[in-house]
MARKOL-209741 format. One record per residue (C-alpha): x, y negated, z negated; residue number from 1; residue in three letters. Coordinates in Angstrom, 3 decimals. Layout:
<atom><x>X</x><y>Y</y><z>Z</z><resi>NUM</resi><resn>ALA</resn></atom>
...
//
This chain:
<atom><x>168.661</x><y>70.245</y><z>26.931</z><resi>1</resi><resn>MET</resn></atom>
<atom><x>165.491</x><y>71.531</y><z>28.607</z><resi>2</resi><resn>VAL</resn></atom>
<atom><x>163.493</x><y>71.230</y><z>25.373</z><resi>3</resi><resn>LYS</resn></atom>
<atom><x>164.730</x><y>67.669</y><z>24.847</z><resi>4</resi><resn>LYS</resn></atom>
<atom><x>163.675</x><y>66.686</y><z>28.351</z><resi>5</resi><resn>ILE</resn></atom>
<atom><x>160.274</x><y>68.351</y><z>27.975</z><resi>6</resi><resn>PHE</resn></atom>
<atom><x>159.812</x><y>66.623</y><z>24.619</z><resi>7</resi><resn>SER</resn></atom>
<atom><x>160.560</x><y>63.378</y><z>26.466</z><resi>8</resi><resn>GLY</resn></atom>
<atom><x>157.990</x><y>64.324</y><z>29.109</z><resi>9</resi><resn>ILE</resn></atom>
<atom><x>155.356</x><y>64.827</y><z>26.392</z><resi>10</resi><resn>VAL</resn></atom>
<atom><x>156.174</x><y>61.376</y><z>24.986</z><resi>11</resi><resn>ALA</resn></atom>
<atom><x>156.083</x><y>59.776</y><z>28.439</z><resi>12</resi><resn>GLY</resn></atom>
<atom><x>152.717</x><y>61.401</y><z>29.160</z><resi>13</resi><resn>LEU</resn></atom>
<atom><x>151.248</x><y>60.049</y><z>25.921</z><resi>14</resi><resn>LEU</resn></atom>
<atom><x>152.545</x><y>56.537</y><z>26.568</z><resi>15</resi><resn>ILE</resn></atom>
<atom><x>151.188</x><y>56.713</y><z>30.123</z><resi>16</resi><resn>SER</resn></atom>
<atom><x>147.743</x><y>57.549</y><z>28.748</z><resi>17</resi><resn>ILE</resn></atom>
<atom><x>148.023</x><y>54.535</y><z>26.458</z><resi>18</resi><resn>GLY</resn></atom>
<atom><x>149.056</x><y>52.402</y><z>29.426</z><resi>19</resi><resn>GLY</resn></atom>
<atom><x>146.191</x><y>53.731</y><z>31.547</z><resi>20</resi><resn>ALA</resn></atom>
<atom><x>143.567</x><y>52.827</y><z>28.962</z><resi>21</resi><resn>VAL</resn></atom>
<atom><x>145.156</x><y>49.377</y><z>28.540</z><resi>22</resi><resn>PHE</resn></atom>
<atom><x>144.823</x><y>48.773</y><z>32.297</z><resi>23</resi><resn>LEU</resn></atom>
<atom><x>141.188</x><y>49.891</y><z>32.108</z><resi>24</resi><resn>SER</resn></atom>
<atom><x>140.191</x><y>47.375</y><z>29.427</z><resi>25</resi><resn>CYS</resn></atom>
<atom><x>139.158</x><y>43.852</y><z>30.394</z><resi>26</resi><resn>GLN</resn></atom>
<atom><x>139.580</x><y>42.771</y><z>26.772</z><resi>27</resi><resn>ASP</resn></atom>
<atom><x>143.308</x><y>42.718</y><z>25.945</z><resi>28</resi><resn>LYS</resn></atom>
<atom><x>142.695</x><y>43.119</y><z>22.216</z><resi>29</resi><resn>VAL</resn></atom>
<atom><x>140.640</x><y>46.263</y><z>22.733</z><resi>30</resi><resn>VAL</resn></atom>
<atom><x>143.175</x><y>47.545</y><z>25.252</z><resi>31</resi><resn>GLY</resn></atom>
<atom><x>146.118</x><y>46.922</y><z>22.937</z><resi>32</resi><resn>SER</resn></atom>
<atom><x>144.440</x><y>48.815</y><z>20.095</z><resi>33</resi><resn>VAL</resn></atom>
<atom><x>143.496</x><y>51.689</y><z>22.403</z><resi>34</resi><resn>ALA</resn></atom>
<atom><x>147.107</x><y>51.829</y><z>23.627</z><resi>35</resi><resn>PHE</resn></atom>
<atom><x>148.170</x><y>52.981</y><z>20.147</z><resi>36</resi><resn>THR</resn></atom>
<atom><x>146.931</x><y>56.499</y><z>20.968</z><resi>37</resi><resn>ILE</resn></atom>
<atom><x>150.218</x><y>56.892</y><z>22.824</z><resi>38</resi><resn>GLY</resn></atom>
<atom><x>152.547</x><y>56.222</y><z>19.908</z><resi>39</resi><resn>LEU</resn></atom>
<atom><x>150.239</x><y>57.931</y><z>17.421</z><resi>40</resi><resn>LEU</resn></atom>
<atom><x>150.501</x><y>61.101</y><z>19.496</z><resi>41</resi><resn>GLY</resn></atom>
<atom><x>154.263</x><y>60.716</y><z>19.829</z><resi>42</resi><resn>VAL</resn></atom>
<atom><x>154.728</x><y>60.360</y><z>16.075</z><resi>43</resi><resn>CYS</resn></atom>
<atom><x>152.361</x><y>63.125</y><z>15.026</z><resi>44</resi><resn>TYR</resn></atom>
<atom><x>153.865</x><y>65.598</y><z>17.509</z><resi>45</resi><resn>TYR</resn></atom>
<atom><x>157.434</x><y>64.395</y><z>16.979</z><resi>46</resi><resn>GLY</resn></atom>
<atom><x>157.937</x><y>63.923</y><z>20.733</z><resi>47</resi><resn>ALA</resn></atom>
<atom><x>161.147</x><y>62.399</y><z>22.065</z><resi>48</resi><resn>ASN</resn></atom>
<atom><x>160.303</x><y>58.771</y><z>22.913</z><resi>49</resi><resn>LEU</resn></atom>
<atom><x>163.387</x><y>56.686</y><z>23.668</z><resi>50</resi><resn>TYR</resn></atom>
<atom><x>162.038</x><y>53.497</y><z>22.101</z><resi>51</resi><resn>THR</resn></atom>
<atom><x>160.999</x><y>55.386</y><z>18.982</z><resi>52</resi><resn>GLY</resn></atom>
<atom><x>164.442</x><y>56.950</y><z>18.459</z><resi>53</resi><resn>ARG</resn></atom>
<atom><x>167.061</x><y>54.467</y><z>19.677</z><resi>54</resi><resn>ILE</resn></atom>
<atom><x>166.958</x><y>52.566</y><z>16.369</z><resi>55</resi><resn>GLY</resn></atom>
<atom><x>168.253</x><y>55.641</y><z>14.549</z><resi>56</resi><resn>TYR</resn></atom>
<atom><x>171.354</x><y>56.064</y><z>16.706</z><resi>57</resi><resn>LEU</resn></atom>
<atom><x>173.659</x><y>54.991</y><z>13.854</z><resi>58</resi><resn>PHE</resn></atom>
<atom><x>172.111</x><y>57.627</y><z>11.560</z><resi>59</resi><resn>ASP</resn></atom>
<atom><x>173.689</x><y>60.394</y><z>13.661</z><resi>60</resi><resn>LYS</resn></atom>
<atom><x>177.446</x><y>60.266</y><z>13.907</z><resi>61</resi><resn>HIS</resn></atom>
<atom><x>177.832</x><y>62.864</y><z>16.651</z><resi>62</resi><resn>ASP</resn></atom>
<atom><x>177.207</x><y>63.142</y><z>20.372</z><resi>63</resi><resn>LYS</resn></atom>
<atom><x>173.949</x><y>65.047</y><z>19.785</z><resi>64</resi><resn>ASP</resn></atom>
<atom><x>172.235</x><y>61.816</y><z>18.790</z><resi>65</resi><resn>GLY</resn></atom>
<atom><x>173.210</x><y>60.192</y><z>22.070</z><resi>66</resi><resn>LEU</resn></atom>
<atom><x>172.309</x><y>63.195</y><z>24.218</z><resi>67</resi><resn>THR</resn></atom>
<atom><x>168.881</x><y>63.365</y><z>22.529</z><resi>68</resi><resn>ASP</resn></atom>
<atom><x>168.306</x><y>59.777</y><z>23.603</z><resi>69</resi><resn>LEU</resn></atom>
<atom><x>169.524</x><y>60.273</y><z>27.166</z><resi>70</resi><resn>VAL</resn></atom>
<atom><x>167.508</x><y>63.433</y><z>27.790</z><resi>71</resi><resn>PHE</resn></atom>
<atom><x>164.491</x><y>61.900</y><z>26.069</z><resi>72</resi><resn>GLY</resn></atom>
<atom><x>164.705</x><y>58.846</y><z>28.309</z><resi>73</resi><resn>LEU</resn></atom>
<atom><x>164.979</x><y>61.055</y><z>31.400</z><resi>74</resi><resn>ILE</resn></atom>
<atom><x>161.857</x><y>62.950</y><z>30.317</z><resi>75</resi><resn>GLY</resn></atom>
<atom><x>160.036</x><y>59.702</y><z>29.530</z><resi>76</resi><resn>ASN</resn></atom>
<atom><x>160.758</x><y>58.326</y><z>33.010</z><resi>77</resi><resn>LEU</resn></atom>
<atom><x>159.823</x><y>61.575</y><z>34.761</z><resi>78</resi><resn>ILE</resn></atom>
<atom><x>156.434</x><y>61.598</y><z>33.044</z><resi>79</resi><resn>ALA</resn></atom>
<atom><x>155.653</x><y>57.903</y><z>33.493</z><resi>80</resi><resn>THR</resn></atom>
<atom><x>156.585</x><y>58.042</y><z>37.171</z><resi>81</resi><resn>THR</resn></atom>
<atom><x>154.434</x><y>61.107</y><z>37.843</z><resi>82</resi><resn>LEU</resn></atom>
<atom><x>151.508</x><y>59.763</y><z>35.813</z><resi>83</resi><resn>CYS</resn></atom>
<atom><x>151.741</x><y>56.399</y><z>37.544</z><resi>84</resi><resn>GLY</resn></atom>
<atom><x>151.702</x><y>58.048</y><z>40.968</z><resi>85</resi><resn>LEU</resn></atom>
<atom><x>148.778</x><y>60.298</y><z>40.034</z><resi>86</resi><resn>LEU</resn></atom>
<atom><x>146.758</x><y>57.340</y><z>38.744</z><resi>87</resi><resn>LEU</resn></atom>
<atom><x>147.841</x><y>54.880</y><z>41.444</z><resi>88</resi><resn>GLN</resn></atom>
<atom><x>144.493</x><y>55.012</y><z>43.248</z><resi>89</resi><resn>SER</resn></atom>
<atom><x>142.537</x><y>54.068</y><z>40.122</z><resi>90</resi><resn>THR</resn></atom>
<atom><x>145.035</x><y>51.926</y><z>38.168</z><resi>91</resi><resn>LYS</resn></atom>
<atom><x>147.170</x><y>50.395</y><z>40.922</z><resi>92</resi><resn>GLY</resn></atom>
<atom><x>144.918</x><y>47.394</y><z>41.454</z><resi>93</resi><resn>GLU</resn></atom>
<atom><x>145.144</x><y>46.426</y><z>37.790</z><resi>94</resi><resn>ALA</resn></atom>
<atom><x>148.855</x><y>47.240</y><z>37.513</z><resi>95</resi><resn>ALA</resn></atom>
<atom><x>150.028</x><y>45.212</y><z>40.519</z><resi>96</resi><resn>ALA</resn></atom>
<atom><x>149.408</x><y>41.676</y><z>39.166</z><resi>97</resi><resn>PRO</resn></atom>
<atom><x>150.740</x><y>42.715</y><z>35.760</z><resi>98</resi><resn>LEU</resn></atom>
<atom><x>153.982</x><y>43.916</y><z>37.353</z><resi>99</resi><resn>CYS</resn></atom>
<atom><x>154.249</x><y>40.830</y><z>39.558</z><resi>100</resi><resn>ALA</resn></atom>
<atom><x>154.095</x><y>38.629</y><z>36.457</z><resi>101</resi><resn>ALA</resn></atom>
<atom><x>156.794</x><y>40.717</y><z>34.802</z><resi>102</resi><resn>LYS</resn></atom>
<atom><x>159.121</x><y>40.351</y><z>37.787</z><resi>103</resi><resn>LEU</resn></atom>
<atom><x>158.671</x><y>36.566</y><z>37.667</z><resi>104</resi><resn>ALA</resn></atom>
<atom><x>160.471</x><y>36.461</y><z>34.301</z><resi>105</resi><resn>GLN</resn></atom>
<atom><x>164.086</x><y>35.371</y><z>34.039</z><resi>106</resi><resn>ALA</resn></atom>
<atom><x>166.423</x><y>38.311</y><z>33.199</z><resi>107</resi><resn>PRO</resn></atom>
<atom><x>167.341</x><y>36.887</y><z>29.783</z><resi>108</resi><resn>LEU</resn></atom>
<atom><x>163.673</x><y>36.408</y><z>28.936</z><resi>109</resi><resn>GLU</resn></atom>
<atom><x>163.038</x><y>40.045</y><z>29.822</z><resi>110</resi><resn>THR</resn></atom>
<atom><x>165.835</x><y>41.214</y><z>27.521</z><resi>111</resi><resn>VAL</resn></atom>
<atom><x>164.543</x><y>39.013</y><z>24.689</z><resi>112</resi><resn>ILE</resn></atom>
<atom><x>160.984</x><y>40.252</y><z>25.110</z><resi>113</resi><resn>ARG</resn></atom>
<atom><x>162.333</x><y>43.794</y><z>25.121</z><resi>114</resi><resn>GLY</resn></atom>
<atom><x>164.313</x><y>43.150</y><z>21.933</z><resi>115</resi><resn>ALA</resn></atom>
<atom><x>161.273</x><y>41.939</y><z>20.011</z><resi>116</resi><resn>PHE</resn></atom>
<atom><x>159.320</x><y>44.964</y><z>21.211</z><resi>117</resi><resn>CYS</resn></atom>
<atom><x>162.199</x><y>47.175</y><z>20.044</z><resi>118</resi><resn>GLY</resn></atom>
<atom><x>161.911</x><y>45.686</y><z>16.557</z><resi>119</resi><resn>ILE</resn></atom>
<atom><x>158.158</x><y>46.270</y><z>16.365</z><resi>120</resi><resn>LEU</resn></atom>
<atom><x>158.359</x><y>49.844</y><z>17.646</z><resi>121</resi><resn>VAL</resn></atom>
<atom><x>161.142</x><y>50.545</y><z>15.139</z><resi>122</resi><resn>TYR</resn></atom>
<atom><x>158.983</x><y>49.159</y><z>12.312</z><resi>123</resi><resn>VAL</resn></atom>
<atom><x>155.967</x><y>51.183</y><z>13.464</z><resi>124</resi><resn>ALA</resn></atom>
<atom><x>157.890</x><y>54.454</y><z>13.712</z><resi>125</resi><resn>VAL</resn></atom>
<atom><x>159.851</x><y>53.823</y><z>10.515</z><resi>126</resi><resn>ASN</resn></atom>
<atom><x>156.720</x><y>53.161</y><z>8.471</z><resi>127</resi><resn>LEU</resn></atom>
<atom><x>155.184</x><y>56.343</y><z>9.857</z><resi>128</resi><resn>PHE</resn></atom>
<atom><x>158.317</x><y>58.385</y><z>9.176</z><resi>129</resi><resn>ARG</resn></atom>
<atom><x>159.278</x><y>57.048</y><z>5.748</z><resi>130</resi><resn>ASP</resn></atom>
<atom><x>156.003</x><y>55.747</y><z>4.289</z><resi>131</resi><resn>LYS</resn></atom>
<atom><x>153.702</x><y>58.320</y><z>5.931</z><resi>132</resi><resn>LYS</resn></atom>
<atom><x>151.310</x><y>55.649</y><z>7.183</z><resi>133</resi><resn>THR</resn></atom>
<atom><x>150.050</x><y>54.973</y><z>10.730</z><resi>134</resi><resn>PRO</resn></atom>
<atom><x>149.333</x><y>51.320</y><z>9.881</z><resi>135</resi><resn>LEU</resn></atom>
<atom><x>152.583</x><y>50.150</y><z>11.459</z><resi>136</resi><resn>GLY</resn></atom>
<atom><x>151.474</x><y>51.746</y><z>14.724</z><resi>137</resi><resn>ILE</resn></atom>
<atom><x>147.880</x><y>50.512</y><z>14.548</z><resi>138</resi><resn>LEU</resn></atom>
<atom><x>149.008</x><y>46.931</y><z>13.874</z><resi>139</resi><resn>ILE</resn></atom>
<atom><x>152.549</x><y>46.686</y><z>15.269</z><resi>140</resi><resn>GLY</resn></atom>
<atom><x>151.778</x><y>48.049</y><z>18.734</z><resi>141</resi><resn>ILE</resn></atom>
<atom><x>148.886</x><y>45.661</y><z>19.454</z><resi>142</resi><resn>PRO</resn></atom>
<atom><x>151.111</x><y>42.851</y><z>18.148</z><resi>143</resi><resn>VAL</resn></atom>
<atom><x>153.867</x><y>43.566</y><z>20.676</z><resi>144</resi><resn>PHE</resn></atom>
<atom><x>151.367</x><y>43.881</y><z>23.532</z><resi>145</resi><resn>ILE</resn></atom>
<atom><x>149.456</x><y>40.711</y><z>22.681</z><resi>146</resi><resn>LEU</resn></atom>
<atom><x>152.762</x><y>38.862</y><z>22.196</z><resi>147</resi><resn>SER</resn></atom>
<atom><x>153.838</x><y>39.752</y><z>25.724</z><resi>148</resi><resn>GLY</resn></atom>
<atom><x>156.852</x><y>41.764</y><z>24.577</z><resi>149</resi><resn>PHE</resn></atom>
<atom><x>158.205</x><y>44.434</y><z>26.936</z><resi>150</resi><resn>GLU</resn></atom>
<atom><x>158.191</x><y>48.206</y><z>26.343</z><resi>151</resi><resn>HIS</resn></atom>
<atom><x>160.416</x><y>50.009</y><z>28.848</z><resi>152</resi><resn>SER</resn></atom>
<atom><x>158.489</x><y>53.287</y><z>28.975</z><resi>153</resi><resn>ILE</resn></atom>
<atom><x>155.071</x><y>51.654</y><z>29.308</z><resi>154</resi><resn>ALA</resn></atom>
<atom><x>156.498</x><y>49.303</y><z>31.941</z><resi>155</resi><resn>ASP</resn></atom>
<atom><x>157.842</x><y>52.278</y><z>33.909</z><resi>156</resi><resn>ALA</resn></atom>
<atom><x>154.279</x><y>53.620</y><z>34.040</z><resi>157</resi><resn>PHE</resn></atom>
<atom><x>152.855</x><y>50.263</y><z>35.150</z><resi>158</resi><resn>TYR</resn></atom>
<atom><x>155.366</x><y>49.908</y><z>37.984</z><resi>159</resi><resn>PHE</resn></atom>
<atom><x>154.747</x><y>53.477</y><z>39.152</z><resi>160</resi><resn>ALA</resn></atom>
<atom><x>150.988</x><y>52.873</y><z>39.091</z><resi>161</resi><resn>ALA</resn></atom>
<atom><x>151.555</x><y>49.694</y><z>41.112</z><resi>162</resi><resn>ALA</resn></atom>
<atom><x>153.682</x><y>51.672</y><z>43.583</z><resi>163</resi><resn>GLY</resn></atom>
<atom><x>156.630</x><y>49.349</y><z>43.046</z><resi>164</resi><resn>ASP</resn></atom>
<atom><x>159.934</x><y>51.236</y><z>43.103</z><resi>165</resi><resn>PHE</resn></atom>
<atom><x>161.955</x><y>48.321</y><z>44.432</z><resi>166</resi><resn>SER</resn></atom>
<atom><x>165.473</x><y>47.513</y><z>43.293</z><resi>167</resi><resn>GLY</resn></atom>
<atom><x>164.093</x><y>44.500</y><z>41.437</z><resi>168</resi><resn>LYS</resn></atom>
<atom><x>161.657</x><y>46.738</y><z>39.548</z><resi>169</resi><resn>ALA</resn></atom>
<atom><x>164.427</x><y>49.168</y><z>38.604</z><resi>170</resi><resn>ILE</resn></atom>
<atom><x>166.641</x><y>46.345</y><z>37.351</z><resi>171</resi><resn>VAL</resn></atom>
<atom><x>163.695</x><y>45.032</y><z>35.341</z><resi>172</resi><resn>PHE</resn></atom>
<atom><x>163.194</x><y>48.406</y><z>33.633</z><resi>173</resi><resn>ILE</resn></atom>
<atom><x>166.914</x><y>48.648</y><z>32.848</z><resi>174</resi><resn>LEU</resn></atom>
<atom><x>166.851</x><y>45.159</y><z>31.293</z><resi>175</resi><resn>LEU</resn></atom>
<atom><x>163.885</x><y>46.162</y><z>29.135</z><resi>176</resi><resn>VAL</resn></atom>
<atom><x>165.671</x><y>49.365</y><z>28.059</z><resi>177</resi><resn>VAL</resn></atom>
<atom><x>168.621</x><y>47.158</y><z>27.056</z><resi>178</resi><resn>LEU</resn></atom>
<atom><x>166.374</x><y>44.772</y><z>25.160</z><resi>179</resi><resn>GLY</resn></atom>
<atom><x>164.485</x><y>47.568</y><z>23.383</z><resi>180</resi><resn>ASN</resn></atom>
<atom><x>167.814</x><y>49.077</y><z>22.342</z><resi>181</resi><resn>SER</resn></atom>
<atom><x>169.279</x><y>45.791</y><z>21.079</z><resi>182</resi><resn>ILE</resn></atom>
<atom><x>166.182</x><y>44.952</y><z>19.055</z><resi>183</resi><resn>GLY</resn></atom>
<atom><x>165.805</x><y>48.343</y><z>17.393</z><resi>184</resi><resn>ALA</resn></atom>
<atom><x>169.510</x><y>48.782</y><z>16.625</z><resi>185</resi><resn>LEU</resn></atom>
<atom><x>169.941</x><y>45.215</y><z>15.353</z><resi>186</resi><resn>ALA</resn></atom>
<atom><x>166.925</x><y>45.501</y><z>13.055</z><resi>187</resi><resn>PHE</resn></atom>
<atom><x>168.139</x><y>48.857</y><z>11.752</z><resi>188</resi><resn>ASP</resn></atom>
<atom><x>171.528</x><y>47.314</y><z>10.865</z><resi>189</resi><resn>ARG</resn></atom>
<atom><x>169.831</x><y>44.246</y><z>9.356</z><resi>190</resi><resn>LEU</resn></atom>
<atom><x>167.854</x><y>46.502</y><z>7.021</z><resi>191</resi><resn>LEU</resn></atom>
<atom><x>171.068</x><y>48.271</y><z>6.087</z><resi>192</resi><resn>PHE</resn></atom>
<atom><x>172.969</x><y>45.024</y><z>5.377</z><resi>193</resi><resn>MET</resn></atom>
<atom><x>170.039</x><y>43.742</y><z>3.322</z><resi>194</resi><resn>ALA</resn></atom>
<atom><x>170.139</x><y>46.866</y><z>1.181</z><resi>195</resi><resn>GLY</resn></atom>
<atom><x>166.687</x><y>47.947</y><z>2.403</z><resi>196</resi><resn>LEU</resn></atom>
<atom><x>168.017</x><y>51.069</y><z>4.088</z><resi>197</resi><resn>LYS</resn></atom>
<atom><x>170.392</x><y>53.573</y><z>2.506</z><resi>198</resi><resn>LYS</resn></atom>
<atom><x>172.445</x><y>54.416</y><z>5.593</z><resi>199</resi><resn>LYS</resn></atom>
//
C-alpha cells in the first residue's frame, strides 16, 4: 500500500511540474508541449498516475486493480496539493483565473471535457506501452490541453496553486475524475468491441 501511494506521489509530482511550466508559458502551444514532461516521466518510470491507469481497470479481474487506482489517486492528490501550496507564491496569480474559468463550466460540460481528456490520455499511454513510442504523449497531451479538456490531476495542482480548496473546487475535481474515468474506460471497451484490443 505504501509503495502504491508513493508511486502515486511520484506521478503527482511529475504532473505538477508539467502544470507549473504550463502556467509559466504565455504561449499556450509552447506550454502544452512543455507539459508533456509530466506524462513522459510517469510513463518512463512506471509511476502510478490515476488517469494513466484507469482505462486498464477491466484488464485486472481482482481487487488489486482497484486498490492500485485508489492508492495511486491518493498519492496523486497528496503530491499535487503539496506542490500547489509550495508554488502558490509564484504560480497562484496565473492559476487563479484559469481555475475561475473552470468553475464557470456547467457540471455536465466538465464531465464531458474530462471524458475526452480520458480518451487522449489512454491513447497516449497505450501507444507508449504497446507500441513503445512517445509520440502519443508528445501529440495527444498538447491536443487535450489546447482543446480545453480537463485532466483531474493537473486540475488538482492548479486549484492548490490558486489556493482554492472550496467545496465547489472539490466537486469540480470529482466531476473531472468521473469524466476521465468514463472516457478512458469507454474507449478501452470500444477498442475491445472493434477487435482492436485482445482483452
